[in-house]
N, C-alpha and C positions, 0 to 999 in steps of 0.2 A: 106255546102256540105262536105261529108266525104272525108278524105284524099285519100282513094283508088279510089273513084269516080273521084276526081279532077285529079289524075294522069292518069286515063284512058282517061278522056276527053282531057287533055293536050297532051297525046300521039297521039291522033287523030287530033291534030292541032287546037283545040279550046282553047280559053282563058276564064278564069273565073275572076270574079270581083264582085264588089258590085253594088247595084242599083244606088248608088250615082255616081259611076264611069260611069256606062252605060248611065245615064241621064245627066251627066256633072253638077251635083248639087254642089253648094257651101256647106260648112259645115252648114251654117245658114239655107239654103233651105232644106237640109237633116233633120236637127233638127225639122223644121216646119212640114215637111211631117210625121216624126215619131211621133210628138206630136199629130197631127190630127188622125193618126192611133191608137195611144194608147187611146185617148179620145173616139173614136168611139168603140173600143174594150171594154172599161170600161162601156160605155152606154149599149151595148148588154149584158155584164155580169150582170150588175145591173138589167136590165129588166128581165133577166132569173131568177136571184136570188129572185126577187119579184114575180116570177111566173106570169108574165104579157105577153100577146101576144103583137105583134106590134100594133094591133088595140086598146088594152087596154091602152098601153103606149101613143098612139096618142090621145086618149080621155083625158088623164091626162095632156098632153102637149098642148091640144087644137090645134091639128095638124091633119095630115092624116097619114094613115098607110104607104103610099108610101114615105112620108117625113121621117118617122122614119127609114124605110129601107135605105134611102139615108144617114141618119145620121150614122147608124151602118156600112155603107159601106165607110164612110169618103169621100163621094162624093164631088167633087170640088165646087158644088153649096151650100154646107153647111159650114157656117162660124164657126170659133172657138167659137165665142160668143154663137151661137145657141147650139153647143155641150155642152158648159159649163152650159148654162141655163137649158137644158134638163136634164143633170145630177143632178143639184141642185133641180129641180122640182121633180124628182123621188126620192129625199132623199139622194143624195150623200153628204157626209160630206166634209168639207175643207181638212181634213186629207186624205180622200180617193183620192181627187183630187191631193194632194201633192204627194201621193204614185204613182199615175199614171204618174205624171210629172217626178218623179225621175226615172221611168223606161226608160225614154227617154235619160237620161244623160249617 
């Protein structure tokens, strides 16, 4: 949030903070959530770069379009294992995965 907006909000009696503060997450929990989010974002970016629809990606992953949508949304029902396997199946390199994980640090 921009500094001017923060001061306007604070002037009206509101507090600002992070998602971690709001949800009361530990540093480890926040890192886990951020990792899931970054992997899901990378999956979507890779799918788009490959010019695939969610249906096309689902066929390659032997899954359904709705499952791909859940993966890209970092749905709680999607495991980190599934996100990583999907990325690797679509051709993500270990270097790309490392870059994604570094974005979380």
